[in-house]
C-alpha positions as CSV (number, residue, x, y, z in Angstrom):
1,M,240.2,23.6,113.8
2,D,243.6,24.9,112.4
3,I,246.3,22.5,111.6
4,P,248.6,23.2,115.0
5,A,245.2,23.2,117.1
6,L,244.3,19.7,115.7
7,K,247.8,18.1,116.1
8,L,247.7,19.0,120.0
9,D,244.2,17.2,120.0
10,L,245.3,14.1,118.3
11,V,248.9,14.1,121.1
12,Q,246.2,14.4,123.6
13,K,244.1,11.8,122.7
14,I,246.8,9.7,122.1
15,L,248.7,10.0,125.3
16,N,245.4,8.9,126.9
17,T,243.7,6.5,125.3
18,K,244.6,3.2,126.6
19,N,243.8,1.3,123.6
20,P,246.9,-0.6,122.4
21,A,245.4,-1.9,119.3
22,L,244.4,2.1,118.2
23,L,247.8,2.7,118.9
24,F,248.8,0.1,116.5
25,K,246.4,1.2,114.3
26,I,248.0,5.2,114.5
27,N,251.5,3.9,114.2
28,T,250.9,1.8,110.5
29,I,248.9,4.8,109.2
30,L,251.9,7.3,110.1
31,Q,254.4,4.8,109.4
32,N,253.0,4.3,105.8
33,E,253.1,8.3,105.5
34,V,256.5,8.2,106.1
35,D,257.9,5.4,104.1
36,K,256.0,6.7,101.0
37,D,258.7,9.0,98.5
38,W,257.1,10.5,95.6
39,W,260.0,9.7,93.2
40,D,259.2,6.2,94.0
41,Q,255.4,6.7,93.2
42,L,256.0,8.0,89.9
43,P,256.6,5.6,86.2
44,P,259.6,4.7,85.4
45,E,259.1,6.9,81.9
46,V,258.6,9.3,83.7
47,Q,262.1,9.1,85.8
48,D,264.2,8.7,83.2
49,S,262.5,11.8,81.4
50,I,263.6,13.6,84.4
51,F,267.1,12.1,84.4
52,E,267.5,12.9,80.6
53,G,266.7,17.2,82.1
54,I,268.9,17.0,84.1
55,Q,271.8,15.3,81.9
56,D,270.7,18.2,79.4
57,I,271.2,20.7,82.2
58,E,274.5,19.8,82.9
59,K,275.7,19.6,79.1
60,G,274.2,23.1,78.8
61,K,271.2,21.8,76.5
62,V,269.1,24.7,77.7
63,F,266.5,27.3,76.1
64,T,266.1,30.8,78.1
65,H,262.1,31.8,78.4
66,D,262.9,34.2,75.9
67,Q,264.0,31.6,73.1
68,V,261.0,29.7,73.7
69,I,258.4,32.4,73.6
70,Q,260.1,34.0,70.2
71,E,260.1,30.1,68.6
72,A,256.9,29.9,69.7
73,K,255.7,32.9,68.0
74,Q,257.6,32.0,64.8
75,K,256.0,28.8,64.9
76,Y,252.5,29.7,65.8
77,G,252.3,33.3,64.8
78,F,251.8,34.6,68.3
C-alpha cells in the first residue's frame, strides 16, 4: 500500500471508529509528532557550532570547494 492509499485508509478507519479512547490515542501520537522540532533535538554544542558557522558566513569567512580541495591536496598529497 502506498502512502496516499494508507492515509485514506487511516482517515476512513478514524471516521468509522466509535472508540473515544482510540481517537485520543491517535490524537496524542499525531500531536507528539507535530510538537517535535529537529532543532530542539540537537545537542547545545551542535546548535552553537551551527550558529558559529552562520556567523562565519555572514562575515565572509568562507572557502570555495576548489580552495578546500587544493588545500587537501597540498596537505595530504592527493
